N, C-alpha and C positions, 0 to 999 in steps of 0.2 A: 504494500500500500504506500502510495506517495504521501509524504507529510506536507508537501506544498506543491504549488505549480511554479516550477523554476523558470526564470527568465533565461531562455536559451538563444539569445540573439548572438549567434556566433559571428566572428569577424571574417565574413566572406564578402568579397568586394565586388561581386558581379552586379551589373546594372541591366535594366530591361532594354535590350537592344534588338533590333530587327534589321537584318541586312538583306537586300535582294540584289540579284545579279541576273537579269533576264535580257534576252535578245529577241528582237521582233522577228517573227517567222510566220508568214501568212499561211503556212501549211500546218501550223501547230493545232492539234486537235483541241476540242473544247475542254476547258478546265473543269475539274471536279472539286466542289467545295466540301472539305472535311474539317473536323475539329479533333485535334490531338489533345488528350488529357493524360497527365502523369501524376500519380499519387504515391505518397509514402504510406504504405499500409502495414508497416511493421507494428506488431503488438509489443510495445517496448517494455522492458523491465528495468527497475531502478538500481539493481545490484549487478555490478560487472563480474564479481566472483563471490563464491561462498564455499564453505566446506566444513568438515569435521576434523577433530583430532582426538587421540586417546593414547594411553600408555600401552606398554607391552602386555600381552596376555589378555585374559578375559576376567572381569568385564572391562578392562582397559583403564583401570585406575592409575593415576600418576602419583606415585608415592614419594615421600621426601627423598631428595637426591636424584629423582628421575627427571628427564627432559623430554619435550616434544617440540617439533618444528612445523611451521606453517610457511609454505612458499606462495608468494602472491606477486602480482604486478600492480603498479599504481602510477597515476599521473600526479602532477603537482596539485595539491589541495585535496586529494583523496586520502582516505585514512582506513586503517584496518581495525575492526572491532572484534571482540571475542567474548565468550562467557564460559566459565566452568564452575562447578559446585565446590564450595568449601565443604568437603565431604563429612566432617565431624561437626555438622551444624544441622539445624532444622530446615532452613531455607535461605542460606547465604550463598552468594556467588561472587567470583572475581571477574572483573571486566574493566577496561579502560573507561574513562569518562567519554561521553559522546562528543564528537563523532567517531572517536577512536584515536589510535596512535598514527600521527602523520609522519610518513617516512622521508619527507623533504623539508628543508628549512625554507624561510621566506624567499630566498634567492633561487630556489629550485635545486639546491645541492642535496644529494642523498645523505641521510643521517645514519650513522653507524654507532654501535656500542650500546651502552646501558640505557634503557628507557623505562626501567622498573618504576620510577616515580609516577608514571602515568597509569599504573595499575591501581585499581580501587577495589574496596570490598563493599558489597551491596546487600541489602536485606530485601528479599522478594516480597515481603509483606503478607504472606499467606499462612504463616505459622508463628506461634508464640516461641520466642527463642529460649532454649534451655542453655545451661552452662555448656559451652562448646567442648567437645572431647569425644573419646571413643564410646562413652556411655550414653550419648544422646539417644533418646527414643524416637524412632521414626514411625509415622510422619510427624507426630506431635499434635498439639492443640491448634485447631484452625484459627486464623486471624483474617482480618480484612483491612489491609492498609496498602498504601502505595509503595512503589519501589523507592527506597531511600539509601543514601550512602551511610555506611557504618564508619564513623570517624572516631576511633578510640573506644567508644561504647555503643552497644545496641539499645533498643527501646526498653529492654529489661535490665539494663545496667551491667551486662556482661562486658568484659574488657578484651580488647584486641590490639595487637601490634599493627603498625602500618602495613598495608597490603604489600608494599614494596619489600618488606622484611620477610614475607612469606612466599612470594612469587617473584622470581627474577625474569625480566624481559629484556632481550637483546636483539638489535637489528643488525643484519649483515646485508650489504648491497652486492648483488651478483653481477650487475651490469645490465644494460638494455632494459631498464625499468623493473627488473626482478629483484625481490628482496626475500630474505628468510627471517622470520620472527621466531626466536627460540624462547620457549617458556620453561623454566625450571622450578620445581618445588623445593624451596629452601626453608621450609617450615620446621624441619627436623630439629629436635632439641629445644624448641621454643615453647612458650606457654600456649601457643596456638598451633601446635603441630597437627597436621591434617593431611589426608590424601586429597587430591583433586580428582574430579570426575572427568570423563570424556566431555569434550566441549564442541562449540561451533564457532565459526568465524565468518566475516563478511566484509566486502569492500563495495562502497557505493560509487556509482558514476557521479561525475561532476560535469555540469553544463552551464556555460555562461557564468562561471565562478560560484555556482550554487550546487551543493550536493543534493542529488535527487532523493536520497533517504539518509538524513544525518543521524538517525537513531534506529538502525536496523534491528537491534536485539532487544533493547529496553528503552524506556523514557523515564528519566528521573521525575519523581513526584507524581507519576501516573500509575494506574494499575498495571500489573504484569499482564502479558498477552502472548499469544502465538506459540505457546509451548514452552516458554521460559520456566514456568512453574515445574515442569517435569525435570528440568536440569537442576533447579535450585533446591527442590525437595528430594529428588531421587537420583540425580546424576544421569538421567536418561535424555540423551540429546536427539533422539529420533524425531520427535514431533516438531521441535524448532528447526531442525535441519530440513524437514519437509516444507515448512513454511518458507525458509530462506531459499531453498532450491526453486520453489514456484515463483519467487521474485527475482531470480537471477537469470540473466540472458543478455539479449542484444538491445542496445539503445544507440541509434545514430540518426542524425538529420541527413538529408540529401541537399547538395548545393543547388543553386539555380540551374535549371535544365538547359543544356545545349542541344538545339535541334537543327538538323541539316537536311535540306531537300536538294537532291542532286541527280544527275545522269552519270552513269559510268559503271565500270565493272569492279570497283574497289572502294572500300570504305575510305572516305577522304581524310580522316584524321588519325587512324592508327591501323596497324596490322600486328597480330600476335607473332612473336618470334623476332620482331625487329626492335631496335632501340627507339626510345622517344625521339621524335623528329626535331625537337627544339622549336616547335611552332606554337607552343602554349598549352599542350596537353599536360605537361608537368605542373603548370600553374593550376589547372583544373583539378588534377589528381591529388596535389599536395595541399592546396589552399582553397579549393572550391571556386576559383576565379576563372570563369569561362571566357572573359572578354578578349583576352589576347588570342586564344585559339579562334574565336569567332571572327576577329579581324583578319586573321591569316586565311581562314577558309573562304571568305567572300571573294578572294582573288584567285581561287583555284579553278581550273577548267572544269566545266560541268556542274559547278555548284550554282544552284538557282535561288536558294534562300537560306538564311541563317538566322536563328532566333536564340536569345538567352532569356529564360523565363524564371524570374524570381517569384517566390510565394508572396502573396499580399501580407503586409504588416511584419512578417518575420524574415523575409528574404529567403531563408532556407526552408525546406519542406520538413517540418518536424514529424516524428513518428506518432503513432497513436499513444497518448499518455492518459491512462485511466479512462475516463469517459470522453475525453477530447479526441475528436477525429484527427487523423493525420493530415499533413499539408498536401495541397493539390494545386496544379497550374494547368491552364488550357491555352491553346493557340489555334485560331482559325487558319486553315491552309487552302491554297489554290494549287492543285496538283494535276499533272497530266499523265496519260498512259506512258509507262516507261520510267517514270520518276521513282527514285529510291528515297528512303527516309532512314536516318540514323540519329540516335540521341546519345548523350553522355552526361553523367553527374557523379560527383564525388561521394564515396562512402565517408561521410563527414568525420567520423571518429576513427580515422586511420592515418597512416603516414602518407600513402600514395595509392590507395585503391580507388577504382572508379567503376561504376556500372556503365555498360555501353551495349549498343546493338551489335550482335555478333555478325561476322562475315561481311557480306556486302549489303548490309542493311535489310530493309523490308520493302515490299511493294507499297509505295506511298498512296496508292488508290485502294488498298485493301481495307476492309472494315472489320472491326471487332477488337477483341483483346489480343494484343501482340506481346504480352509480357514474357511469353516463352522465348522471345527473340533476344532477351536481355541476359547478359552474363556479367560476372564480377571479375575485374582484371587488376593485376599489380603492374603499375607503370614502370617499376624497376629503378626509379630515380631516388628513392629514399629507403633507408634501413627500416624494416618493418618492426613494429612493437605490438603488444597486446592491444587490439582495437578498443579504444575507450579508456585505456589505462597505460598510456605511454608518455613519458616526459618530453619527447621531442615531436609530438603530434601538434601540428599548427593550430588546430581548432581547440586544443587544450593548452594554449599559451606556450607552445614549444617551438623549437626550430628543427625541422627535419634534418637528419644526417644523410649526406650524399651517398648514394649507391649507384651502380652502373651495370644494370642487368636488362635483358630484353623484356618486353611486355609479355606477361603470361597470365593464364587463368589462375585465380585464387582457388586452391583446392579446398574441398569441404568434406570432412573436417580439415582444418588447416593447423599450422604449428601452435596456434594459440587457443582456438575455440571451435565450436561447431555452429554454423550459421543456419538460420531457417532457409527454406527454399527461396530462391530469388523472387518468385512470384508472390511470396509472403512478405517481401520487403518493398518492392517497387511494382506498381501496376501501370501499364501503358495501354491506352485504348485509342483507336481511330474510329470516329463515328460521323 
């Protein structure tokens, strides 16, 4: 569930342009009037990644002296949150304060080392707290309170060391936006010695500088929800993992749509297996700026019309967010028999991926849904990172790192994630 409606006005510089290049020909057959419509139909999710962790053996408890690791990817401003039960309690759990532990500093430099000070101890509010220890009776007496931080003492006056003296947290940067968060149970020999339960973790997307879900696991001073009680009371992470998994997936806008009407036997702006031609496709694929390529295309032989279509109000075509429909653009076309049609748009939360019409485009006079003619390509001009969680992605305030590879199809699954079917991301119709 989204906690707000983020302002996702990304810095894509495309403008509404329409170029035409036509020659008078008295033998030209009558034109056919059609309308092209392109929609972002992606059922977006607010979490870019989530998962579980546990100790060795069964039921996976993390005993004093034991460690677990979480590997994740993140962009600047994103954060990792987690939760695990204080095992010898009625309903206490360890978690960082929301939105989680941020792995970059304000300048975008990766943070490494001890981040234990960000780990807190929380009371789930669903049980009366007994004196913590191996003799706690589970589940205990029911209570009805909000999630609150335990800072030295709980509501019943039981005392606790700072969470950072019970759980150690360390960040290690692997490179290319990947981190490892290591959690170690260091409670052994203290007054609050306890095992930790199996837990969950999550990373929220950020768009326009706003996290889509800044409190994916709990909300301070609000009732517990979504299966957190199962962790806090019994160390069972399955219900909350199910909830987080359902909210984890793909979120991406589409840049203003480049549309080309042409005659010829080859797509006028790219071919798979060749390098980027240096005509502006790189700008579209890396930054969502189609204007440079549009200007180059209008002078190509056989090109009859070029359009760049920004979405109203937002410029980019946003995905479906909760009950909000995805972005859509339309363009009236005048086409003739023999004309071809091709489009291109950036996968906004990537380094240099773009959707485009395959092969030599489609028959511009054909009517109906032509979404199956669209594929996702890697322009080969930037080093790829986890889509929506990369420090060098332009639309996440980054600077792409140069690569030099031919244009290829993006495999699915790819090295980072599994994408929905292309037709479940972008819909293209001629009517």
